[in-house]
VOBA-1610 file (N, C-alpha, C; in pm, whole numbers, padded with zeros to 5 digits, always signed):
BEGIN
Unk-10191-03112-06323Unk-10101-03052-06226Unk-10150-02910-06196Unk-10147-02874-06070Unk-10190-02740-06029Unk-10092-02636-06081Unk-10141-02514-06096Unk-10057-02403-06142Unk-09950-02375-06036Unk-09826-02365-06080Unk-09714-02339-05990Unk-09680-02191-05996Unk-09682-02124-05883Unk-09654-01981-05874Unk-09514-01961-05816Unk-09418-01935-05903Unk-09279-01919-05859Unk-09263-01800-05766Unk-09330-01689-05798Unk-09319-01571-05712Unk-09371-01600-05571Unk-09477-01678-05561Unk-09530-01715-05429Unk-09430-01803-05355Unk-09363-01895-05427Unk-09262-01980-05365Unk-09148-01894-05311Unk-09101-01801-05392Unk-08991-01715-05347Unk-09034-01630-05228Unk-09158-01586-05228Unk-09210-01510-05112Unk-09208-01596-04986Unk-09244-01724-05000Unk-09239-01814-04883Unk-09097-01829-04831Unk-08999-01835-04920Unk-08860-01843-04876Unk-08818-01715-04805Unk-08865-01601-04851Unk-08838-01475-04782Unk-08895-01479-04641Unk-09017-01526-04629Unk-09082-01537-04497Unk-09007-01636-04407Unk-08961-01746-04463Unk-08886-01844-04384Unk-08753-01787-04337Unk-08685-01713-04424Unk-08558-01652-04384Unk-08581-01555-04268Unk-08686-01475-04277Unk-08718-01381-04170Unk-08752-01456-04041Unk-08829-01563-04053Unk-08866-01641-03934Unk-08744-01702-03867Unk-08651-01754-03945Unk-08530-01813-03888Unk-08446-01705-03821Unk-08432-01591-03888Unk-08351-01481-03833Unk-08408-01432-03701Unk-08540-01426-03691Unk-08605-01370-03573Unk-08641-01475-03467Unk-08610-01600-03495Unk-08645-01710-03402Unk-08567-01695-03272Unk-08635-01700-03158Unk-08562-01693-03030Unk-08488-01823-03003Unk-08382-01813-02928Unk-08307-01932-02890Unk-08384-02010-02784Unk-08389-02140-02798Unk-08454-02220-02693Unk-08364-02224-02570Unk-08420-02265-02459Unk-08340-02268-02335Unk-08244-02387-02333Unk-08144-02382-02418Unk-08041-02486-02420Unk-07907-02419-02394Unk-07811-02499-02353Unk-07680-02444-02321Unk-07571-02531-02382Unk-07453-02476-02380Unk-07335-02551-02421Unk-07337-02596-02566Unk-07302-02721-02587Unk-07288-02778-02720Unk-07420-02776-02798Unk-07529-02805-02731Unk-07660-02805-02797Unk-07696-02665-02846Unk-07662-02565-02769Unk-07689-02426-02810Unk-07611-02393-02936Unk-07485-02433-02941Unk-07402-02407-03058Unk-07454-02480-03181Unk-07504-02602-03164Unk-07563-02676-03275Unk-07687-02604-03328Unk-07769-02554-03237Unk-07890-02482-03276Unk-07855-02355-03354Unk-07757-02280-03303Unk-07715-02156-03368Unk-07659-02186-03507Unk-07575-02287-03520Unk-07516-02323-03648Unk-07625-02362-03748Unk-07721-02442-03704Unk-07829-02484-03793Unk-07914-02364-03836Unk-07940-02272-03745Unk-08017-02152-03779Unk-07942-02068-03882Unk-07811-02058-03868Unk-07732-01982-03965Unk-07739-02048-04104Unk-07729-02181-04109Unk-07738-02252-04237Unk-07878-02237-04298Unk-07981-02252-04215Unk-08118-02237-04264Unk-08140-02097-04321Unk-08094-01996-04249Unk-08112-01859-04295Unk-08042-01838-04429Unk-07920-01885-04440Unk-07845-01869-04565Unk-07919-01935-04680Unk-07964-02059-04660Unk-08035-02131-04766Unk-08162-02057-04808Unk-08243-02019-04711Unk-08368-01950-04742Unk-08343-01814-04806Unk-08245-01739-04756Unk-08216-01607-04809Unk-08164-01613-04952Unk-08084-01714-04984Unk-08036-01729-05121Unk-08151-01746-05219Unk-08243-01836-05188Unk-08357-01859-05277Unk-08448-01735-05278Unk-08463-01671-05164Unk-08549-01553-05156Unk-08498-01440-05245Unk-08369-01434-05270Unk-08311-01328-05354Unk-08294-01368-05499Unk-08345-01483-05535Unk-08328-01533-05672Unk-08424-01465-05769Unk-08377-01451-05890Unk-08468-01420-06000Unk-08490-01552-06073Unk-08589-01557-06159Unk-08619-01686-06220Unk-08665-01671-06364Unk-08657-01782-06435Unk-08709-01790-06570Unk-08737-01937-06602Unk-08818-01959-06702Unk-08846-02093-06751Unk-08769-02108-06882Unk-08691-02214-06895Unk-08614-02239-07015Unk-08624-02387-07050Unk-08682-02415-07165Unk-08697-02553-07215Unk-08766-02642-07112Unk-08865-02586-07044Unk-08941-02664-06947Unk-08876-02676-06810Unk-08766-02605-06787Unk-08697-02609-06658Unk-08712-02474-06589Unk-08735-02479-06460Unk-08735-02358-06378Unk-08589-02328-06343Unk-08541-02213-06383Unk-08405-02172-06352Unk-08408-02061-06248Unk-08345-02086-06137Unk-08331-01983-06034Unk-08192-01923-06049Unk-08187-01794-06064Unk-08060-01723-06075Unk-08034-01657-05941Unk-07934-01708-05871Unk-07904-01663-05735Unk-07778-01577-05740Unk-07788-01449-05703Unk-07669-01365-05704Unk-07573-01408-05593Unk-07446-01421-05628Unk-07346-01463-05531Unk-07266-01346-05476Unk-07292-01227-05526Unk-07228-01106-05475Unk-07336-01007-05438Unk-07309-00930-05336Unk-07405-00827-05294Unk-07415-00721-05402Unk-07536-00672-05426Unk-07554-00565-05524Unk-07523-00431-05458Unk-07479-00337-05540Unk-07444-00204-05488Unk-07565-00119-05466
//
């Protein structure tokens, strides 16, 4: 199995969150536009959560610790 780089994975999630946030809206209107916006919001949330995770290996498992509250 190839070496797995958790920090690189988290960096990719950071890049994906930025890409979703900065993605322009396609030329759609009405209901389709709202579906696109909702999906972009969900994608951003998912990617941003993983991007902000800290991690550790415990008993052979990768544990992602995702903060659920904003830090001060």
